[in-house]
N, C-alpha and C positions, 0 to 999 in steps of 0.2 A: 292497348295493351303496343309497346315500343320495341322494335326490332332492333337486335343489336346484329348487325352487319357487319363481316368480317371483311376490310380491304385485302381485294385479292386483283393482283396487275395479273394480263395476259405474257405469257415469255417473249410474244413481240416486244411488249416493251423494255424489256433487258436487252433484246438484240440490238434495237432501234439505239440505245443508251451507247452501246460496243460500238455501233457504227459513227454515233458521233463524236467520238473520244477520241477513234483515231481517224476522223475527218479532222476534225483540231489537231490534233499530233501534227499531219503530215505539211497542212495548208498552215501554219502558223508555229506551231512551236520547232518545225524543223528549219523554215527559212529564215528565221531569227537566230537559232545557232550557227547556221551558215554564214550570218550576215555579220555576225560575231567575231568569227574567225579572219573577213575578209578588210585589209587596211585601204582605207580612201587614199589618193596620191594623185597632186595634178601631173599635166601630161607632161611635164619640162622634165619632172623627176622621171617618168617615165622612158623618154629620151635619155636623157645620163645615164640611167643604169644600162639599156640597148649599148650606146656609145661603149661605155668603159666592160662591156661583156659580162655582167649581173645579171641577166635576164635569165629562167630557164624555161620555162615553155609561154606561150601565149593564143590569150583564145581571141578572138575578135567578133563580138557580138555584135552584128548591124543593125536589128531590130531595137535590141534596147539601145543602141548607140555607144555600147562604152568597153574597155580592153580591159580584159581580165590576165594578170601574168605572175610568174611567181620569180622566186631569185634565183640563184644558179645552183643553190643545193635543194631548189623544190620546197622548203622549210616554210616558206609564207607567202602569202598569197595577198597580192596587192590589186587596186580596182580603178580605172581613171577612164575619164571621158573621154571620146574622141574626137578628133578637127581632121580638118583639111589637110592630109599628108602623103602626096604625092609619093613620099621616096621611103616611106615607112614600111614598104616590100623589103628595097634593097638592104635599109640599115639593120631589120631583122635578121635577112639573110649572110649578111657584113659579121653581127656579133654571135653569131652561131646557136641563135634560140631557136626551140621547134614550133611553130607555126602551121602544121599539118591539118589544122582544122579540130582535134583531138581533145572533149571537153577534162578540164583543167578536175583533176579531185580537189574539192573543196575543203576538204576536213583529212584529219588523219585517218588511217585505214583503220585504227582499234578503236577511235569513235565514230567510224561506220559505221562499224561493225557493229558496237553496242548499240546505236538509234537506229538498226535497222532492222535488226533479229532479234537480238536477248530483250530492247524494251516492248515492243507487241506481244513477245511471249510470255514476259510478265507479267503485261497487263491483260492479255485472254486467262490465265491460270487467275491471278486476284480474281474477276471477274465471275470465271467458272464458280471458284470457291464460295462468292457472294450467293450464285443463282442457285446452285447445290441447297445451300443452307437454308435459303428462301421456300425453297422448293419440297425441302424438307418438313420446315414447321409448316407451311398451307397444307401437307401432308397427315402432321400428327406426329411428327419422331421420323430417327434413323429406322426403326421395325418397319414401317407403315408401307404402303403399296404405293409404286414408283408414280409419281406424278397427281398424288391425291386420288387414283382413281377407286381406291376402298375406302376413301373418308365421305361419310354423310352429309349432304347439301342442308340439312334441315337449318329451317327458319328457326332463329332462338327468341322468343318475346318476352322481357321480363318483367316483373309487375311496374305497374306505373299506374297516376293517380287519375289518368287522361283515358284507360282501358274501358274497354266493353264490359258493359254489368248486363244484369239481366235486364235491367230496369230498360235497357236500350234495345232488348227483343220482344218485340211483341204479337201477338198473334199465337202462343204454341204456351200455353199456360202447362198442359201435359209434358211434353217435354222438359220443360223450365222444372216444374215438382218429379221427376225423374232425375234430374241431374242436378239439383240440390242436395240429394243424399250425398253424391262423391263430395261435392264442395265443405257439408258437413267432415264427413270424413277427414278431410284433409287437412282442417281446422282443430275437429277434435278424436284423434285417433285412439286415443284411450278410452274414452267411453264405449266402443264397440269391441276393444279387446277384452275387457269386462265381460262384456255380456257372451263373450266367444266368435262374435260372426266379424266377417272378412268382408269386403269391397268387393265387388268385380273387376278383377282383371280386363275385362275390355268391354266397350260399350261400344255398340255399332246403332248409326245415327243413319235413319231410310228414311228415305223420302223423294217427292219430283224435285230435279231443278229449280233453286233460287224459291227455296223455304225458308234457307237462315242454319243449314246444318253446320257450315264453320262460323257463322257467327255464334252460334249458338255453344262450340266449341273454346273458342276465346272469350268469350262471354264465364265459364268457367273459370279459368285461369284467370280472370278478371277479379272474382270474385273470391277466388280462394287464395289470390295474389302469391301462387307461385309462378315460377319456368314453365314455358309454353312452349315446347317443340314440335312445328309444323312441319310437313313432307309430303309431295303430293306420290300417290302408287307408282303412276310413271317415272317418278325421277328414279328408281331402284334399279329399271331394266337397263342397264349396259349392255355395249356391243359385246366386251370380252367375258368371256363366261367365269360365274363366281366372282365380278365383281357386284350384282347386286346381292348376293350373301354378306359379303363384305360390310357394305353401306347398314347393312340390317343391324350386325356386330358393332359397328361403330356407334350406331344410332343409341341402340339399348343402351352401351359402357356408359354415355355419354348422360343417358337419362340417369344412371343408377351414382352414379357421380352427383346429381343435382338434386336426387332424392329429396324430398315431395318434389313430383314435378307431374308433368300431364303431357305425353306424346300423342298427338294427333295427326291421323294421316287418311288425307285426304283421297277418293275416290280408289279406294282397298280394290275395286274389281280388278284393277291394270295388274297386281299381283296375284289376287288371294281366287281366282278362277279354279273351277272344280278342275281335279287333274284326272288326264286319259286314260283310257286302259293301256296303251302303245305298251311293247316290252323294249327297252332300249331308249337310245338317244339322250341328248345331254342338254335339256332345255335350261336354257338361263331363267326364265319367271318360273320353272319347277323350282328351279334350284332356291332360286331368293323365297318362296314361302314355305319351303321345307323350314328355311332358315330363320323364320319370321314364328314357325308354329314350335319351334325346337326355343325360343327365343323367351314367348311367351309361359313355356311351360318350365323354366329356368327360376322368373319370377318369386322371389320368396314371399311370403304370406307376407299380406300390411307392407309393403316394402316401401310404399309409398308414391310409388308409380301406375300411374292411370294411363291405360291406352285408348284412346279415343280412334272411329275411324269413319267415315261419311260413305255411301256409296246409292245410286240410282237403282241397282241391278242386284239387290240380295239375293234373289233366287239363283242368281252364276255365282256366289261364292262356293267354297270346300266344304263341304260337312264338316271337317277336322280343324277349319277356321270357328265357323259356327258353335260346337257342341259344347256345351256346359266344361268352365273349366279356361276357358279360354275368351271368346266373347259371351259372356255371362248374359250381357241384358241387352235386348234391341227395343231403342228408343225410336218408334214411329215420329215422322216430324212431316206432317202431311200438311193439304192448302188450308189459309186460315176459313174460318167459317166467318159468318156477315160480322157478329164481335170484334173478331181477331183482325178484319180487314178494318175494320174501322179503326181500333187502336194503332196501328203499324201506319194507317194514313197521319194519323196523328202525329206518331214519334218520328217521323222523316219530314211531317210542313214545321218540327220546330224550328228551323233552318233559314225558312222561310217567310215572309211576309202577306198576311193574309189579308182579303178582301171581309166585310162585316155579313156576309151572304153566302160565305162559307156553309154546307152543310156535309159531313162527313158520311151519314149518315146514309144520304141517296147515294153518295158515289161509292160509297160501301155494294150496294143492293145494284148499281149499277156495273161494276166492277167484279161481279160472280165471275169464279173459279179464278181470279186474279190470284200471283204466288206473293210471297212480299217483296221478290225484286221489281215483277212487273209494278207493285203498286209504290215502288220507289220512283221508279222510270214515269211511271204519269205522275207524280208530282213534278220531276223536274222538269217535263215535256208543260205541264199546265204553268211554272216559272218561266221557261223559255218564251213562254207566248207572250206571256204579262208582260215582259221586256217588249219585246216584238210590236206589239202594241202602245207602246209608249207609257204603261201602266206601272204605277210604284208597289202594287202588291196584287195580289192571286186572287181572281174574283172566281163565283161560280160556276160559271160559263168557261174560263180557262181549263177547270178541271174536268168539265163535260166533253171538250171539245180533245180532250188529251188524252180520255177513253178512247176515242173516236180514234186518234193518230191511232194508237197501241192498237185495235181492233180491225180497225180498214185502212189505215196509211193514212200518209196527209192528203188535203183537197187538192186535188190536179186544176191549176188555173188555167193549163191551157188545153181542156180537153173541151171541145165543142163539140155536141148533141146538136142532130139534125133535128126539126119539128117534128117527123114522123118517130124517130128513135127517142124523142125526151119525152111522149105520149105513150111509148109503148112501157119504158121505164116506170113513168108515174101509174100506168092500170097496173105495171108488174107488184109496186110496190105497195099498192094499197089493196091488193088483191091477197097479201098476206097479210098485211092489217085489216082485213076487214071478215077473211074468216079464223083470225085469232080474236075479235070480238065479240064477234057471232058463236062463241063454242063455249062451253062451261071447263071449268082448269086448266082454262087459258093464260099467260102469266100476260098482263097487261101491255100494251102499246106506251111506250115512253116516247118515242121522235122516228119521224120517218122522212127520208131525204134522198133526192136524184141529184144529190152534187158527186160528180167521178172522184176517184178515190184512187191511191195510187196503189192502193192490193191490187186493182184490177178490175174492183167494185163499181156498179156505175147507178148502186143505189143500194139502200140496206133499209132495214125495216128494225128494232131497237126493242125488244120487250124486257123488262123489269121486275122481278119476282117481287113480293111484296116480301116476303120472308125468305127464311134457308128452308129450302126443302133438302131430303136427304132418299125420300123413297119417291118413286116416281109409278105409277096405277098403270096399269094396260091404259084405261081410257084416255090418262096423259097424253100415254105415248102417242096413242092412236091419233087424237088431237092436233098436238104436236105435227104430225107426218101431215097432216089435211092440210095444216096453216103451211108447208114448206112447199105444199105440192100448187098452193093458193097463187102463185106469181105467175103461174103456168099456166093453170083453168081460167086467168082474169085476160089472159093472150088469147085463148083459145074463143072465150062469150065475148070479147068484144071485137076482135080483128078477125076471126077464125083460122088462126094461123099460127105457129110456133115460131121463136126464136131461139139465140145460144143462151140468152139469160141466164135460165132457169139450169146450169151445169151443175151447181155448184148445189143448190137443193135437191136434185134427181141424189145427187151424191151423198148428203146427211141423211134425207130420205130412207135410200138404199141401206143404209150401213144401222139406221136405227130400227128400221124390218127386220131386218139378217138378226139382229142382236135379241131382239124379242121373241126367235122363235128359235135359237139355235144356244142361245145363252140365258136369257131370263124365264124359261119354260112357259111363256104364253104362246102357250099351240095345242089343242085340243089334240092333236091327232100325234104329238112325238112327248107332252105330258112335262114330265121335271126329266125330260132326259137330256144332259149338257153334249149338242154335236158341233161344239168349239172348246178350245182352250185358249187361256190371254198367258200371254209371257210378255215380261219388261211395261210391266201395270204402272212404271212412274214414268216411261219412256214413251208414253204413248198406247202401250197396252195393244201390240202385235196380236191378232188372230189367228188361228190354225184347228180348219176342222180337223175335227175327230171321227169320222165316220165312213159308210161306204160311200161307193160314185151313188149306188142306187138312190143312198138317203140324199144324198145331196142334190140330187137334181128334185125330188120331193119336194128340200128346202125351198131351192130356186121358185119353183111354181107355187110353194107359199108366199113366199119375196114379191113376187109378182102380184099374186093375187089380192093381196096385203095392200100395197101402194097404189092399186088401179081402183081399189074399193075407194079410200079414203079420197084419192082424187075425185072420182066422183063425186065424194060427198063435199069437196071444196068449189067442184062447177056448179055444183046445186045450191049452195049456199048463196054464190056469189048473181046465177039467174034470179032468185027468189029477191035477192036486192039490188037490182041493176041501175036500178035511178041514183043510190047512194055510191053505187061504186063510179059514177060518170061523175057524179057532184065531188066527190071527193078528190078523184082523179084532178081533175079540174083546176081542184084550190092547189092540189100538189103541184101542179106543171106550173100553174104560177109564179107560188112561192116557194116552190126548189125542195124547203126542209119546214116540216109541220113540226109542232112538238104533240103531244101526248093527248094532253088537254082540248086542243082546238081538234085534233081528231076526234074525241068523243063528243064535243058539243056539235059538233057538224051532225055525227051519228043519231044523236039523240035528236035533233031538233024537229 
């Protein structure tokens, strides 16, 4: 879609124009007009006029080396160059001329008054009228709010042959299917009227950041070939009370004039949060929300204006905004699955050159849990790496490395570990990999490395599932906790001491074990009772306990017991396979990076 931008010049632009006009007038026009009033004569004429008593006033300008004088009646002004004349003062005294050093008025009083006072006032009035006209045009007419504060700043996109289509949005088949109906209604409203059906007044797109909610809204407008108004929720909030409501009114007024059209409000939670029960007050955000609710109620049925909105926090929206008759339909835009990730990678790779060995299926499996925006970033990072390496096409290795860059950051070129630290990190990472390989229901090891990364990781073990999993059993979660404790267990088995390298593993293991007990109902003591509630599920999922202090103490004890049990299991696995642990750690120490195939071949030898 092509955005139609209105050229808006700031007020400082007009002030600069006024200042430049005045400066040009003072430094160019005034000297020129004064210069035309002065007659140039030679010095002999000045001497003869002095001797004949025809000089009225004289000004000697030593800096410019010239003499300016008037006739006896002070009606004409003359100018001549100075010469070495010792008798000049006596001659002027004898002629009766005034030469007391007063500056001669170089133009008539009337002309001086007109140029000094009247002309600048006329210029200011003219420029003021021009600026008022421009400000009114910007604000939408003489009846609009001052300086356009009540004017909506919605970006208007009109139909374009190069706009975003549904074919440009991959991995969201369910959302596209929901929105295709809207496109069909905008194209053929008649067949819906025959049945008596009416389209939803508002459609709410909800999902994590980067999943393509804004792109889907633009794709709807691109497919329907109708005007598309785009505005962020925060743009409605103004410093002055009532301005946000005025912007809402103006936005819907423009939309009705251009119907059929689509109005898209991004991050609607900025103005659509639940209203508090406080009495009194004059909250600008609440006024804006009330105006939005009123405008949505005022929509005539089948008027051709469809309202789309996007948010990452649907649970924070006011119930009056999400009730039927306003935002009638909620369209989830979730993180893509394995097939969706592969399709997204193919869409974003159309603009880059690919090598013959690229396998998008493998990359999609490695990028589990990535959003559409992160997958686009992975493709771009791979292209940048190919350019840095001097290649003309992106290879499979570039894509795999770009995933590691997104997950753990760039390789630290200047980080040099001591031999002891390098051995500890090698045993730590092999501990993770060996515990994972020796357990069933664990994802296969894809890569092990001890190259430090900019995220702070001194090494990591990458596991990649063969397919997409939507459920995890109790045994799989326990095995994952054991794998997380495998690094610390390896340090204990080999070196008899522990380091700070397991801090992230400890955090993840504790989080998983607590979720088993408080959210997943995998505790025999608490059975299927939820001890924790999750808010902001699309923004990390903040959890808060909903139980008494005594119950919380019991939960903490069970979490410690569960982690200790899996830690002991990991330590036992490594003790039983100590020979393989030493062999694999030595190999990783020497090579620094080991693939999953190399790891399994040594393990099974």
